[in-house]
N, C-alpha and C positions, 0 to 999 in steps of 0.2 A: 530230426530223426527220431523215430519212436520204436520201441521194442516190437518185434514181429511175432506173430503166431501163425503157422509154425515158425520156430526160431531158426534162423540161419546159423549153422555152426554148433548148435547145442541140442541135445535130445535127452529127454528123461528116460532113464533105463528102468527104474523101479522105485517103489516107495514102501516103507515099513514104519508104521506107527509114528515115531518122532524123527524119522530120517528119510532122505531121498537121495537117489544116486543119478548122476548125469554122465554123459559122454560129451566132451568138448573136442571138436575137430579142428585141426590145424588147416588154415586156408591153402596150404601147399598140397592138400589132399593125400598125403602119405599117411596110411593108417597107423604106422609106427609112431607118429607124432601126436596122436590123439591122447587126451588126458582124461582119466576118470575123476569125477568130482563127487564128494560125499558131503552132504549138508545135514547136520543134526542139531536139533533144538534140545537143550538140556531140560530134563524133566525133574531134576533134583531141586528141592525147595531152596537150598542155600546157594544154588547156582542158577537162579531163574532168568538171568539176563545174559547168559552166555550162549553163543552159537559156535559149533565146531564145524569148520570147513576144511576138508582134507582133499588134497590133490594127489592122484596116483599117476606118476609119470614113469615111463619105461626108459631106463638109461643103460648104457652099455660102456664097456671099456673101449678105448680107442683102438680100432682094428689094426692100425698101422704100427702100433707098438709091438715090439718083439716079445717072444715067449718069456725071456729072462725078465723083462720089465714087468710084465703082467704077473709073473710068479712072485717077484719082489713086492708088488702091490698087495697081492693076496697074503703073503707072509706078514707084511706090516699090519694089515687089518687084523689078522689072527692074534698079533701081539698087542692089539688095542689102539693102533693108530687110527686117526680119523680119515674117513673116506668121504670126500665131498663130490657130489654129482649135481649137475644142473640140467634143466630142460627149458628150452625156449619154444614158443609156438607163435605162429603168425595168425592174427585175427583181423579180419576186416573190421572197420569201424562198426558196422551193423552187428556183426557177431559179438564184439565186445559189449555193445549196448544190450544185446539179447542175453549175454551171460550175466551181466549185473542185474538185469530185470528178473532173470530166473532165480537168482539168489534171493532177491527181495521178496518175490512172489512165494517162493518155497518157505521162507521163514514165516511169512504171514499165514500160509496154509497150515504149516505144522503147529504153529502156536494156537490156531483156532481149533485144532483137533483135540488139544488138551483141555 
């Protein structure tokens, strides 16, 4: 298996100087499961070998929980309690390979700009 172009499951949204943004689609095709991906190469001299990779996932409170439980969660967060959310997505093997290749390619492209 080799990375594809155009890549299954991943598309480049935009690029700015030392950063690039992508959208990674879940193979279930639900647009609410898509994840935003931000890759940034550090331009600071003292952090020259660092890459920032940020995933933006949309999470929600469980809809089957009652109003009282959701209000309790909100109150706990306001008092400083930790709120843990997770997001899973399904990727076909080819899409996972394309994602890793996109990260590597983007890092190389962004480093060559500087």
